C-alpha positions, 0 to 999 in steps of 0.5 A: 151044098155049103150054103149059108143062110141068115136073116134078121129084121130090125124095126127103125126108130120113129124120128121126131120129125115123123112123129111131128108129121103124124100128130099134125096130120091127125089134128088137121084131119080132125079139124077138117072134118069138124069145121069143114062139115059146118062151114064148107059142107061137101068141100069140107068132107072132100078135104077131110077124106083127102087128109085121111088118105094123106094120113094113111100115106104118112103113117105107112111111110113112117113105120119102117123095118129093115130085113137083112138076108145073108145067103152065101156071100150075098147080103140083101137088105129090104125095107118093109113099110107098115109090115105090108109093103116090101121094097128091095133096098140093096144087094151087096156082094160080100166078096167086094167088101173092103173092110167089115167092122163095128161101126165105131171102129178105128179101122173105118177112119181111113176111109173118111178121107173120101168124104170131101169127094162126091164119090163117098156115100154113107147109107144107114140101114140101122134102127137108129137107137144109139145103144145097139151094136152096129156094124159097117162095111166099106164097099166099092160101088163101081164108077159111083165111088165107095159107100159105107153101109151101116146095119145091125145084124145079129150075132149069128149073121156076124159069125156067118159073114166072119166065116165067109170073109175072115180076112176082111173082118175086123173087131 
């Protein structure tokens, strides 16, 4: 019963394109109701309601959080949309990690030679804020190649991973 458990939630920064889509859909909905009721009557109301449902979809999918759970060698990353809907993003076995280091570390540079190949993939599960401490690890994905996974664990989770794979952890 030597289980290690840590969890941490990170809110994703709302990007410029997502904010633009939010503003655009709100303005379009307002205009559809305002002008549609006078000019198109029933069809304007129908189009306005359609835009309301579309705006709910846009707002839900642009409000994203990531939840990291580390349980005895398994790192689960879930995506939470609008604090209501949860989707399992990935599960990583920490034992299959080749190297674990801060995201800006030189230790990860040799793995960038795989960028020219289709077998290299970068997956970002971080908040998107440049001033926060990010970590990355290289993991083998089997026949699909290798992946560089970027995320933002707290210090407790980093320490738990360090205790679990001390030889693969770099500073």
